[in-house]
C-alpha positions as CSV (number, residue, x, y, z in Angstrom):
1,M,0.2,0.3,-0.2
2,E,1.4,3.9,-0.9
3,L,2.9,5.2,1.9
4,D,0.5,8.2,3.0
5,Q,2.0,11.7,2.9
6,D,1.0,12.1,6.7
7,Q,3.4,9.3,7.7
8,I,6.1,10.2,5.5
9,T,5.7,13.7,7.4
10,I,6.4,11.5,10.8
11,E,9.2,9.9,9.3
12,R,11.2,12.9,8.2
13,G,10.4,14.7,11.4
14,Y,11.7,18.8,11.5
15,D,14.8,19.9,11.3
16,I,15.2,22.2,14.5
17,K,17.2,23.0,17.4
18,M,16.6,20.4,19.9
19,T,15.4,21.7,23.7
20,Q,16.6,20.0,27.0
21,V,13.6,17.5,28.5
22,D,13.1,17.3,32.2
23,Y,11.9,13.8,32.0
24,D,12.3,12.9,36.0
25,S,10.1,15.5,36.9
26,L,6.5,14.0,37.8
27,I,5.2,16.1,34.5
28,P,7.6,15.7,31.8
29,N,8.3,18.8,30.4
30,N,10.6,21.2,28.2
31,V,8.8,24.0,29.5
32,N,11.0,24.6,33.0
33,L,8.3,23.7,35.3
34,K,10.4,23.4,38.1
35,E,11.6,26.8,37.8
36,D,8.1,28.4,38.9
37,R,6.9,26.2,41.9
38,R,3.5,28.0,42.0
39,L,2.8,26.7,38.3
40,Q,4.0,23.4,39.1
41,R,2.2,22.5,41.8
42,A,-1.1,23.5,40.4
43,L,-0.4,21.5,37.7
44,E,0.5,18.7,39.3
45,S,-3.0,19.2,41.7
46,W,-4.7,18.9,38.2
47,Q,-3.1,15.7,37.0
48,P,-5.1,13.4,39.8
49,K,-7.8,14.6,38.2
50,F,-6.9,13.5,34.8
51,I,-5.7,10.1,35.7
52,Q,-9.3,10.0,37.4
53,W,-10.9,11.1,34.3
54,W,-8.7,8.8,31.9
55,K,-9.4,6.0,34.4
56,T,-13.4,6.5,34.3
57,L,-14.1,7.8,30.6
58,G,-10.5,6.5,29.0
59,P,-10.7,3.0,27.3
60,V,-13.0,0.6,29.2
61,A,-10.4,-2.1,28.9
62,F,-7.2,-3.4,28.7
63,Q,-5.8,0.0,31.1
64,D,-3.6,-2.5,32.9
65,N,-2.5,-4.5,30.3
66,D,1.1,-3.8,28.5
67,V,0.7,-1.8,25.4
68,F,3.4,-1.1,22.4
69,L,3.1,2.4,22.3
70,R,5.4,5.4,21.2
71,T,5.8,8.4,24.2
72,A,8.2,11.8,23.7
73,V,10.8,12.2,25.5
74,S,12.3,15.2,23.8
75,V,11.0,17.4,20.9
76,S,13.9,15.5,18.6
77,Q,13.3,13.2,16.1
78,E,14.9,10.4,18.1
79,G,13.2,11.4,21.1
80,W,9.6,12.3,20.1
81,A,9.1,8.6,19.1
82,N,10.8,6.4,21.7
83,F,9.0,3.1,21.9
84,D,8.6,0.7,24.8
85,Y,5.7,-1.3,26.6
86,V,3.7,0.8,29.1
87,K,0.2,0.8,31.0
88,M,-2.3,3.2,29.7
89,P,-2.6,4.8,33.0
90,D,1.1,5.1,33.3
91,Y,1.8,6.8,30.2
92,R,3.9,9.9,30.8
93,W,1.9,12.5,29.3
94,G,4.3,15.6,29.1
95,I,4.2,19.5,28.2
96,F,6.3,19.6,24.9
97,L,6.9,22.8,22.7
98,S,8.4,23.2,19.7
99,D,12.1,24.9,20.3
100,P,11.8,28.8,20.0
101,Q,13.2,30.8,16.9
102,P,14.7,33.8,17.9
103,E,14.1,37.0,17.0
104,K,10.4,35.6,15.6
105,K,7.8,38.1,14.3
106,I,4.3,38.2,13.3
107,T,3.7,37.3,10.0
108,F,-0.2,38.5,9.5
109,G,-2.5,40.5,10.4
110,D,-2.5,43.9,12.2
111,H,0.7,43.5,13.9
112,K,2.5,42.0,10.7
113,G,6.1,42.4,11.7
114,E,6.5,43.0,15.1
115,D,7.9,41.0,17.5
116,A,6.1,37.9,18.3
117,W,4.0,37.6,22.0
118,Q,6.2,35.7,24.8
119,E,3.1,36.9,27.0
120,V,-0.8,37.4,26.6
121,P,-1.6,40.8,25.1
122,G,-4.2,42.1,27.5
123,E,-6.6,43.4,24.4
124,Y,-6.6,39.6,23.3
125,R,-6.8,37.8,26.2
126,A,-10.6,36.4,26.1
127,D,-10.2,35.8,22.8
128,L,-7.1,33.8,23.0
129,R,-8.7,32.2,26.1
130,R,-11.7,31.1,23.8
131,L,-9.3,29.5,20.9
132,I,-7.4,27.4,23.5
133,V,-10.4,25.8,25.7
134,V,-12.3,25.0,22.0
135,Q,-9.5,23.3,20.8
136,G,-8.5,21.7,24.2
137,D,-12.3,20.5,24.7
138,T,-12.2,18.2,21.2
139,E,-8.8,16.1,22.8
140,P,-10.5,14.2,25.4
141,A,-13.9,14.6,23.7
142,S,-12.6,12.2,21.2
143,V,-11.2,9.4,23.8
144,E,-14.6,9.6,25.2
145,Q,-16.3,8.7,21.6
146,Q,-13.8,5.6,21.2
147,R,-14.0,4.2,24.6
148,Q,-15.8,1.0,23.7
149,L,-13.9,0.3,20.8
150,C,-11.2,-1.5,22.4
151,Q,-13.8,-4.3,22.7
152,T,-14.0,-5.1,19.0
153,A,-10.3,-4.2,17.6
154,P,-10.0,-6.3,14.7
155,S,-6.6,-6.8,15.6
156,L,-3.5,-6.1,18.3
157,Y,-2.4,-4.2,15.6
158,D,-5.5,-1.9,15.4
159,M,-5.8,-1.9,18.9
160,R,-2.6,-0.7,19.4
161,N,-3.3,2.1,17.3
162,L,-6.2,3.2,18.9
163,F,-4.5,3.3,22.2
164,Q,-1.8,5.6,20.5
165,V,-4.3,8.2,19.5
166,N,-6.0,8.0,22.6
167,V,-3.0,8.4,24.9
168,E,-1.7,11.2,22.5
169,E,-5.4,13.3,22.6
170,G,-4.8,13.0,26.3
171,R,-1.3,14.6,25.7
172,H,-3.1,17.3,23.0
173,L,-5.2,18.2,26.7
174,W,-2.3,18.5,28.5
175,A,-0.7,21.1,26.1
176,M,-3.7,23.3,26.1
177,V,-3.9,22.5,29.6
178,Y,0.0,24.0,30.5
179,L,-1.0,26.9,28.4
180,L,-4.5,27.9,30.5
181,H,-2.4,27.5,33.7
182,R,0.4,29.2,32.8
183,Y,-1.4,32.4,31.0
184,F,-4.6,32.7,32.1
185,G,-4.4,32.9,36.0
186,R,-7.4,31.6,38.1
187,D,-9.8,31.9,34.8
188,G,-7.3,29.5,32.9
189,R,-7.2,26.9,36.4
190,D,-11.2,27.3,36.1
191,E,-11.2,26.3,32.4
192,A,-9.1,23.5,32.6
193,D,-11.3,21.9,35.3
194,E,-14.3,22.2,32.8
195,L,-12.4,20.4,30.2
196,L,-12.6,17.7,32.3
197,E,-16.0,18.3,33.3
198,R,-18.0,18.2,29.8
199,H,-18.6,15.1,28.5
200,S,-19.1,13.5,24.9
201,G,-22.8,13.6,24.7
202,A,-23.8,14.1,28.0
203,Q,-27.2,15.8,28.2
204,D,-26.2,18.1,30.8
205,N,-22.9,19.6,30.1
206,P,-22.2,18.3,26.5
207,R,-18.9,19.1,24.8
208,I,-18.3,22.4,22.6
209,L,-18.4,21.1,19.4
210,G,-20.9,18.9,17.9
211,A,-19.1,16.8,15.9
212,F,-17.6,15.6,19.7
213,N,-20.8,14.6,20.8
214,E,-21.3,11.8,18.3
215,P,-20.2,8.5,19.5
216,V,-17.8,6.3,17.2
217,T,-19.1,3.0,17.9
218,N,-17.6,0.7,15.3
219,W,-14.2,0.6,13.6
220,L,-15.1,1.5,10.1
221,S,-16.2,5.0,11.7
222,F,-13.4,5.2,13.4
223,Y,-10.9,5.2,10.6
224,F,-13.2,7.6,8.9
225,F,-13.0,9.6,12.2
226,T,-9.1,9.8,12.3
227,Y,-9.0,10.6,8.1
228,F,-11.7,13.1,8.4
229,T,-12.0,14.7,12.0
230,D,-8.6,14.2,13.2
231,R,-7.7,15.8,9.5
232,D,-9.8,18.9,10.6
233,G,-7.4,19.1,13.7
234,K,-4.5,19.1,11.2
235,F,-5.9,22.2,9.5
236,Q,-6.8,24.0,13.0
237,L,-3.6,23.2,14.5
238,A,-1.7,24.6,11.6
239,S,-3.8,27.6,11.6
240,L,-2.9,28.4,15.5
241,K,0.5,27.5,14.5
242,E,0.8,30.4,12.8
243,S,-0.2,32.4,16.2
244,G,1.6,35.9,17.3
245,F,1.3,34.0,20.4
246,D,4.4,32.1,20.5
247,P,3.8,29.7,23.3
248,L,0.1,28.6,21.5
249,A,2.2,28.6,18.2
250,R,5.1,26.4,19.5
251,T,2.7,23.9,21.2
252,C,0.8,23.8,17.9
253,E,3.8,22.9,15.6
254,F,5.0,20.2,18.1
255,M,0.8,18.5,18.3
256,L,1.1,18.2,14.5
257,K,3.8,15.9,14.9
258,E,1.4,13.4,16.8
259,E,-1.7,14.1,14.4
260,A,0.2,13.2,11.7
261,H,0.1,9.6,12.9
262,H,-3.7,9.9,13.8
263,M,-4.7,10.6,10.1
264,F,-2.4,7.6,8.9
265,V,-4.3,5.2,11.0
266,G,-7.5,6.8,9.0
267,A,-6.0,6.6,6.0
268,T,-4.5,2.7,6.2
269,G,-7.4,1.7,7.4
270,I,-10.0,2.9,5.3
271,G,-7.1,1.9,2.6
272,R,-7.1,-1.7,3.8
273,V,-11.1,-2.1,3.9
274,V,-11.6,-1.1,0.5
275,Q,-8.3,-3.6,-0.1
276,R,-10.0,-6.4,1.3
277,S,-13.9,-6.0,0.0
278,V,-11.7,-5.9,-3.9
279,E,-10.6,-9.1,-2.6
280,L,-14.0,-10.6,-1.7
281,M,-15.4,-9.3,-4.9
282,K,-13.0,-10.9,-7.1
283,E,-13.1,-13.8,-5.3
284,H,-16.8,-13.9,-5.5
285,N,-17.1,-12.0,-8.5
286,T,-19.9,-10.1,-7.1
287,E,-20.4,-6.6,-5.9
288,D,-22.5,-7.5,-2.8
289,I,-19.9,-9.1,-0.6
290,S,-22.1,-9.0,2.7
291,E,-23.0,-12.5,2.6
292,F,-18.9,-13.2,2.8
293,G,-18.3,-10.8,5.6
294,G,-17.2,-7.8,3.6
295,I,-18.4,-4.1,3.7
296,N,-19.7,-3.3,0.3
297,V,-18.5,-0.4,-1.7
298,S,-21.9,1.8,-1.2
299,T,-21.9,1.3,2.4
300,I,-18.6,2.6,2.7
301,Q,-19.4,5.4,1.1
302,R,-22.6,6.3,3.0
303,Y,-20.2,6.1,6.2
304,L,-17.7,8.1,4.0
305,N,-20.2,10.9,2.9
306,L,-21.4,10.8,6.9
307,H,-18.3,11.6,8.6
308,F,-17.0,14.4,6.2
309,T,-19.9,16.4,6.4
310,L,-20.1,16.2,10.0
311,S,-15.9,17.4,9.8
312,L,-16.9,20.6,7.1
313,D,-19.2,21.8,10.4
314,L,-16.2,22.0,12.3
315,F,-15.4,24.7,10.2
316,G,-18.1,27.0,11.2
317,A,-19.9,29.4,8.8
318,E,-18.7,30.4,5.4
319,T,-18.2,33.9,7.1
320,S,-17.6,35.0,10.5
321,T,-16.5,38.2,11.7
322,N,-15.2,36.6,14.9
323,V,-12.9,34.6,12.5
324,A,-11.8,38.1,11.0
325,N,-10.9,39.4,14.1
326,Y,-8.4,36.8,14.9
327,F,-7.3,36.8,11.8
328,A,-6.4,40.5,12.0
329,A,-5.4,40.4,16.0
330,G,-2.7,38.1,15.0
331,L,-4.0,35.1,17.0
332,K,-5.2,32.5,14.0
333,G,-3.6,32.6,10.5
334,R,-4.1,30.1,7.2
335,F,-3.0,27.1,6.8
336,H,0.7,27.4,5.5
337,E,0.4,31.0,5.6
338,D,4.0,31.6,4.7
339,Q,3.5,30.1,1.6
340,R,0.9,32.3,0.6
341,S,1.4,35.3,-1.9
342,D,-1.3,37.9,-1.2
343,D,-0.1,41.2,1.9
344,H,-1.2,38.5,4.8
345,K,-3.6,41.7,6.0
346,L,-6.3,41.4,3.3
347,K,-8.0,44.2,4.3
348,D,-8.5,45.0,0.4
349,A,-9.0,41.5,-0.7
350,A,-12.6,39.6,-1.3
351,R,-13.3,36.2,-2.6
352,L,-16.2,34.0,-3.7
353,V,-18.3,32.1,-1.0
354,P,-21.0,29.5,-1.7
355,S,-24.6,31.3,-1.3
356,I,-28.6,29.8,-2.2
357,S,-30.5,32.3,-4.5
358,N,-34.2,31.3,-5.9
359,G,-33.7,27.6,-5.4
360,E,-30.1,28.0,-6.6
361,I,-26.6,27.6,-5.3
362,E,-24.7,30.6,-6.6
363,W,-21.7,32.4,-5.8
364,R,-21.1,35.9,-3.7
365,E,-18.4,37.9,-3.4
366,A,-17.2,38.6,0.3
367,P,-14.2,40.2,2.0
368,A,-11.3,37.7,2.4
369,L,-11.1,38.6,5.6
370,T,-14.8,37.5,6.8
371,A,-14.3,34.3,4.9
372,L,-11.3,32.8,6.0
373,N,-13.2,30.0,7.1
374,E,-14.3,29.3,3.9
375,T,-11.1,29.3,2.6
376,L,-9.2,26.5,5.6
377,R,-12.3,24.4,4.6
378,E,-11.6,24.8,0.8
379,D,-7.8,23.7,1.6
380,Y,-9.2,20.7,3.7
381,V,-11.4,19.6,1.2
382,A,-8.5,19.5,-1.1
383,D,-6.5,17.5,1.4
384,C,-9.5,14.8,2.1
385,A,-9.7,14.4,-1.7
386,K,-6.2,13.0,-1.8
387,G,-7.1,9.9,0.3
388,V,-10.1,9.2,-1.7
389,E,-7.7,9.3,-4.7
390,R,-5.4,6.2,-3.0
391,W,-8.4,4.4,-2.0
392,N,-9.9,4.7,-5.8
393,R,-6.6,3.2,-7.2
394,L,-7.1,0.0,-5.4
395,L,-10.6,0.0,-6.6
396,S,-10.2,0.7,-10.1
397,E,-10.2,-2.9,-11.4
398,T,-13.5,-3.3,-10.1
399,G,-15.5,0.0,-11.8
400,L,-16.6,1.4,-8.8
401,E,-15.4,4.6,-7.0
402,L,-15.6,6.8,-3.7
403,K,-16.5,10.1,-4.3
404,L,-16.7,13.0,-1.8
405,P,-19.9,14.4,-1.6
406,H,-20.7,18.1,-2.4
407,V,-19.5,20.5,0.7
408,G,-23.5,21.5,1.0
409,F,-24.8,17.7,1.8
410,N,-25.9,17.2,5.2
411,R,-24.8,19.9,6.7
412,H,-25.8,21.8,10.3
413,V,-24.1,24.9,10.1
414,G,-23.6,27.7,7.8
415,I,-25.9,28.5,4.5
416,F,-26.3,25.1,3.5
417,A,-27.8,24.3,7.3
418,G,-30.9,22.3,6.5
419,Q,-30.8,22.7,2.8
420,P,-31.7,19.9,0.6
421,V,-28.6,19.3,-1.0
422,T,-27.6,15.8,-2.6
423,P,-24.2,14.3,-2.8
424,D,-23.5,15.7,-6.3
425,G,-24.6,19.2,-5.4
426,R,-28.0,19.6,-6.6
427,L,-31.1,21.6,-4.6
428,V,-34.3,19.2,-4.4
429,S,-37.6,18.9,-3.0
430,Q,-37.3,18.4,1.3
431,E,-39.4,15.2,0.1
432,E,-36.5,13.8,-2.2
433,Y,-34.1,14.9,0.0
434,N,-35.6,13.3,2.8
435,D,-36.1,9.8,1.1
436,G,-32.2,9.5,-0.3
437,I,-31.3,10.6,3.2
438,A,-33.3,7.8,4.7
439,N,-32.0,5.6,1.9
440,E,-29.6,5.9,-0.3
441,W,-27.1,8.4,0.9
442,L,-26.5,8.1,5.0
443,P,-26.0,4.4,6.9
444,S,-29.4,2.9,7.0
445,E,-30.3,1.1,10.1
446,A,-29.5,-2.0,8.4
447,D,-26.0,-0.4,7.6
448,R,-25.4,0.1,11.1
449,K,-26.7,-3.5,12.3
450,Y,-24.5,-5.2,9.9
451,V,-21.4,-3.7,10.3
452,A,-22.2,-3.7,13.9
453,S,-22.0,-7.6,13.5
454,L,-18.9,-7.9,12.0
455,M,-17.2,-5.7,14.9
456,N,-15.7,-9.2,16.7
457,P,-12.6,-8.8,18.7
458,V,-9.7,-10.7,17.2
459,L,-6.8,-11.0,19.4
460,E,-4.2,-13.4,18.2
461,P,-1.2,-12.0,17.2
462,G,-0.8,-11.1,13.2
463,K,-4.1,-12.5,12.9
464,M,-7.2,-10.0,11.0
465,A,-10.7,-9.6,11.3
466,N,-12.3,-11.4,7.7
467,W,-13.5,-7.6,6.7
468,I,-10.0,-6.0,6.7
469,A,-6.7,-6.2,4.9
470,A,-3.8,-6.6,6.6
471,P,-1.2,-4.1,6.9
472,A,1.6,-3.2,4.8
473,T,3.9,-3.4,7.7
474,G,4.3,-3.6,11.3
475,I,5.2,-0.5,13.9
476,H,8.6,0.5,14.4
477,S,9.6,-2.3,12.0
478,K,8.2,-4.7,14.2
479,P,6.6,-7.7,12.5
480,L,2.7,-7.9,12.2
481,D,2.7,-10.4,14.5
482,F,4.3,-8.9,17.0
483,T,2.0,-8.9,20.6
484,Y,1.1,-5.0,20.2
485,V,-1.1,-5.5,23.4
486,R,0.4,-8.1,26.0
487,A,-2.1,-9.9,28.3
């Protein structure tokens, strides 16, 4: 199977000057935590709350098993990918920022060219705190969403990858909690506590963003979640990496290293499902492989439609004055801001955004500053399409293909919210739309029951469930029959 670009990012790492990590402290870190005793005590008092949350709302099983995980012990390529067996509650969650750049400047917005901020500017305190809290809220949410999956893992290889994603989402929570404690005083400490008090799907106190309140109940959904929703995380983190607030930028730069693996799990997971479906179609000379324990391409498409559209909503409405203000203030940039050829201020720039007029999908001009959500969503869609192209190469000999649906389909945020837009981008009657939703475009109750029936655990080293192909290689040069999770 072709190597995913996100995995290439992992293998190559970054060519940066390395900082020293204090790995002997209760909280491993490279932020000189021991020199700020008050902050250290505050974080050490938060740690038991985190461990209690992990044991209560983290994976429902295998907490006492040895898992072959990578743990960051430095921000170097050699150090942040250190592999060994560890019990998940004993995982060394830590605080890691990429190394500072001497004389770093703000690269966009009204403060372009000024020195990057090492402390929170008073006038932007509330906005920065909000950005950090929303990002931080997604991290424990995904762990909660996926907590049941370990009981139905299709292999020990996949179970280990699930746990790797989970512990790194926990570390990303630590990254945001550090910023809240370090830079936002009592308000920040209260926000950090609330990150553990909101729960995915809770009736009274749910997670902030809707997509993180949907349970991930099967592995097909998990692979699509890690491909699409973690990819949203990549684009959000990459935008925050541009921030004029240097500690946030450096935090997100290191988080992106770990996020790459999460997307790799999704990209290769779906690729392996598609590969196995192709094998079963060829073996039995039929597109309907459900009686042979495979997942039909049409079913894969419906799950793709669901998770892609849920992730599109995470980018918000097409136009937003809040996002324009974040950019102008230098708080949140664009994906690959340094590769853009404009003036990085956008005061007089405009772009087209979708609209609906007289029952038709049209385009209208909007200020580029207020349309930054749409710009980021477009970049995201283009990135998502690359994985679909790889999956379709596997399907090429079958005459079938997977497609990203139109960005207006099944939307709950923005101009398309509640609009009867089909996956191929047509506005239809509500009746026709409801019929398509119920019977053709999204997972049906029959789909869900069938996929659930396949979710039987396979715990013998090297063995795979029938509905998914084996990966091309093992983890960290280990063989496929390596015991990635020990009894």
